[in-house]
C-alpha positions in Angstrom: 12.7 -11.0 9.3 11.6 -8.3 6.9 9.5 -11.2 4.9 8.0 -11.9 8.3 6.8 -8.8 8.9 5.5 -7.8 5.9 3.4 -11.1 6.1 2.1 -10.8 9.4 1.1 -7.0 8.1 -0.4 -8.2 5.4 -2.2 -11.3 6.9 -3.7 -8.5 9.4 -4.9 -6.3 6.8 -6.8 -8.8 5.1 -8.3 -10.0 8.3 -9.7 -7.2 9.2 -10.9 -6.6 5.9 -12.9 -9.7 5.5 -14.4 -9.2 8.9 -15.5 -6.3 8.1 -16.8 -7.0 4.6 -18.9 -10.1 6.3 -20.3 -7.9 9.0 -21.3 -5.7 6.2 -22.9 -8.5 3.8 -24.9 -9.7 6.8 -26.2 -6.6 8.2 -27.2 -6.0 4.2 -29.1 -9.2 4.4 -30.8 -8.7 7.9 -32.2 -5.4 6.6 -35.3 -6.2 5.2 -36.1 -8.6 8.2 -35.3 -5.8 10.8 -37.1 -3.4 9.0 -40.6 -5.8 8.8 -40.0 -6.4 12.7 -39.8 -2.4 13.4 -42.8 -1.9 11.4 -45.0 -4.4 13.0 -44.6 -3.6 16.8 -45.0 0.2 17.7 -43.1 -0.2 21.0 -40.2 -2.6 19.8 -39.8 0.2 17.3 -39.2 3.0 19.8 -36.6 0.5 21.7 -34.8 -0.4 18.5 -34.6 3.6 17.3 -32.5 4.1 20.9 -30.2 1.5 20.1 -28.7 2.9 17.0 -28.8 6.0 18.6 -26.2 5.0 21.0 -24.0 3.0 18.5 -23.8 6.7 16.0 -20.8 6.7 14.7 -18.1 7.0 11.6 -17.9 3.2 11.4 -21.9 3.0 12.0 -21.9 5.4 8.7 -19.9 4.1 6.8 -21.8 0.5 7.2 -24.6 2.0 6.3 -23.6 3.9 3.4 -21.7 0.6 2.4 -24.8 -1.6 2.4 -26.8 1.4 0.4 -24.4 1.6 -2.2 -25.1 -1.8 -3.3 -23.0 -4.4 -1.3 -21.6 -6.5 -4.5 -20.1 -3.2 -6.2 -18.7 -1.9 -2.7 -17.6 -5.3 -2.0 -15.1 -5.2 -4.9 -14.1 -1.7 -4.3 -13.3 -2.4 -0.3 -11.4 -5.7 -1.6 -9.3 -3.0 -4.0 -8.2 -1.2 -0.5 -7.7 -4.1 1.3 -4.9 -5.1 -1.3 -3.9 -2.1 -1.7 -3.3 -1.4 1.8 -1.5 -4.8 2.3 1.0 -3.7 -0.6 1.6 -0.4 0.6 2.2 -1.2 4.4 4.7 -3.9 3.1 6.4 -1.6 1.1 6.6 0.8 4.4 8.1 -1.8 6.2 10.7 -3.1 3.9 11.6 0.5 2.8 12.0 1.8 6.6 14.2 -1.7 7.1 16.3 -0.7 4.0 17.2 2.9 5.8 21.2 3.1 6.4 23.0 5.7 8.3 25.3 5.9 5.1 27.8 8.7 7.5 28.2 6.3 10.1 28.8 3.6 7.5 31.3 5.1 5.0 33.5 6.2 8.2 33.4 2.5 9.3 34.6 1.5 5.8 36.7 4.4 5.7 38.7 3.4 9.0 38.6 -0.4 8.0 40.4 0.7 4.5 43.0 3.0 6.0 44.3 0.1 7.6 44.7 -1.8 4.6 41.8 -4.4 6.4 39.6 -5.4 3.4 38.2 -8.1 5.0 37.2 -6.0 7.9 35.7 -3.3 5.5 33.6 -6.4 4.0 32.8 -8.0 7.6 31.2 -4.4 8.3 29.1 -4.1 5.1 28.1 -8.1 5.8 26.7 -7.0 9.3 25.0 -3.8 8.2 21.2 -4.2 6.6 20.2 -2.1 3.7 21.1 -1.8 -0.2 23.5 0.8 0.6 25.4 -2.1 2.9 24.8 -4.6 0.2 26.4 -2.4 -2.6 29.3 -1.8 -0.9 29.9 -5.6 -0.2 29.6 -6.4 -3.7 32.2 -3.6 -4.7 34.5 -4.5 -2.1 34.3 -8.1 -3.0 35.7 -7.3 -6.4 38.3 -4.8 -5.0 41.1 -7.4 -6.8 40.2 -6.7 -10.3 40.6 -3.1 -10.4 38.8 0.2 -10.1 36.7 0.0 -13.1 35.3 -3.5 -12.4 34.5 -2.2 -9.1 32.8 0.5 -10.4 30.7 -1.1 -12.8 29.9 -3.8 -9.9 28.6 -1.0 -8.1 26.4 0.5 -10.8 25.0 -3.0 -11.8 24.3 -4.0 -8.3 22.6 -0.7 -7.6 20.4 -1.0 -10.2 19.5 -4.6 -8.8 18.6 -2.8 -5.4 17.0 0.1 -7.1 14.1 -2.8 -8.4 14.0 -4.0 -5.1 13.0 -1.1 -3.7 10.5 -0.3 -5.9 9.2 -3.6 -5.9 5.1 -4.1 -5.3 4.4 -0.3 -6.4 2.9 -1.0 -9.8 0.6 -3.2 -7.6 -0.6 -0.2 -5.9 -0.9 1.8 -9.0 -2.9 -0.8 -10.0 -5.5 -0.8 -7.3 -5.6 3.2 -7.5 -6.8 3.0 -11.0 -9.1 0.0 -10.2 -10.9 1.5 -7.3 -12.5 4.8 -9.3 -13.1 2.2 -12.3 -15.0 0.0 -10.0 -17.0 3.0 -8.6 -17.7 4.2 -12.2 -19.0 0.8 -13.3 -21.2 0.9 -10.3 -22.8 4.4 -11.4 -23.3 2.9 -14.7 -25.3 -0.2 -13.4 -26.9 1.9 -10.9 -28.3 4.2 -13.7 -29.1 1.4 -15.8 -31.3 -0.2 -13.0 -33.2 3.1 -12.6 -34.0 3.5 -15.9 -35.5 0.1 -15.7 -37.3 1.1 -12.9 -38.7 4.1 -14.9 -39.7 2.0 -17.5 -41.5 -0.7 -15.6 -43.1 2.0 -13.7 -43.9 3.9 -16.8 -43.4 7.3 -14.9 -40.5 9.2 -14.3 -40.7 10.1 -10.5 -38.3 11.2 -7.9 -38.6 8.3 -5.7 -38.1 6.1 -8.5 -35.0 7.4 -9.7 -33.7 8.2 -6.4 -32.9 4.7 -5.6 -30.7 4.1 -8.7 -28.9 7.8 -8.5 -27.9 6.8 -5.0 -26.4 3.3 -5.4 -24.4 5.2 -8.6 -23.2 8.2 -6.5 -22.2 6.1 -3.5 -20.3 3.8 -5.4 -18.5 6.5 -7.2 -17.7 8.5 -3.9 -16.3 4.7 -2.7 -14.2 4.1 -5.4 -12.8 8.0 -5.4 -12.1 7.7 -1.7 -10.3 4.3 -1.7 -8.1 6.0 -4.8 -7.3 8.9 -3.0 -6.4 7.4 0.1 -3.6 4.8 -1.8 -2.5 7.4 -3.8 -1.3 9.5 -0.7 0.2 6.4 0.3 1.4 5.9 -3.2 3.2 9.2 -3.1 5.2 8.6 0.1 6.2 5.7 -1.1 7.8 7.0 -4.1 9.3 9.9 -1.9 10.8 7.1 0.2 12.3 5.6 -2.4 14.0 8.5 -4.3 15.5 9.7 -0.8 17.1 6.0 -0.9 18.3 6.1 -4.3 20.0 9.4 -3.4 21.8 8.1 -0.6 22.6 4.9 -2.5 24.0 7.4 -5.6 26.2 9.6 -3.1 27.7 6.4 -1.4 28.3 4.9 -4.0 30.7 7.4 -5.5 32.2 8.1 -2.0 32.8 4.2 -2.0 34.9 4.8 -5.0 36.7 7.6 -3.8 37.8 5.6 -1.1 39.1 2.5 -2.9 41.2 5.5 -5.2 42.0 7.1 -2.1 43.8 4.2 -0.5 44.6 2.4 -3.4 43.1 -0.9 -2.2 42.8 -2.4 -6.0 46.4 -3.4 -5.8 45.8 -5.5 -3.0 45.0 -9.4 -3.3 
């Protein structure tokens, strides 16, 4: 079920991103033709100016800047955002499903162990989702080997669960690093284009320099914005992982205390 939610979320993000990207590229390709038609007919220009005024909004503005910043480089930045958000949403869903009411679980396990019902305690852990319940089950499954084995099992399996919680965070970190790098790459290429135009014209004028500078600045801004968005989610995910890990450690210590308290390790 967790994998299904994650796949659906990632698919939705990728579909939305691909649709927006294609729409922006189509607008970029149609922009020169639209400009020629507006300049050809005065009355048509007046009618066409009213429609964009009605459609003005943040979505329209973003699409315009996307096109002005060179659709080629902005596409890579946007792809980094899409994949970064896909991994982010998958991790948010996974971590939310991994959260467990440890106090309630400990009370149920303690009640079962107090009755010397080891199988009942294991059944409670088996029917509870989350890494804490999984660690409890692994520890309880080795009760007949002694407290030392139980403790080592809890520690070892806790490390496995910690790795699962942190899975995918490195990919988000990768896209956080890639987004501004792609933006700076667009900046450098925009500056190269500006100097090429200056060389062709043979004169430094604001009109010649402005085009390349605009592409350079927009790609830089785009990359930084994407990195900031992903960084916020990344820090949020780290906070959730740390919170779950702390609960896992506290609950594991409590489980060992319960095993010692009720002396269940002597049972087979």
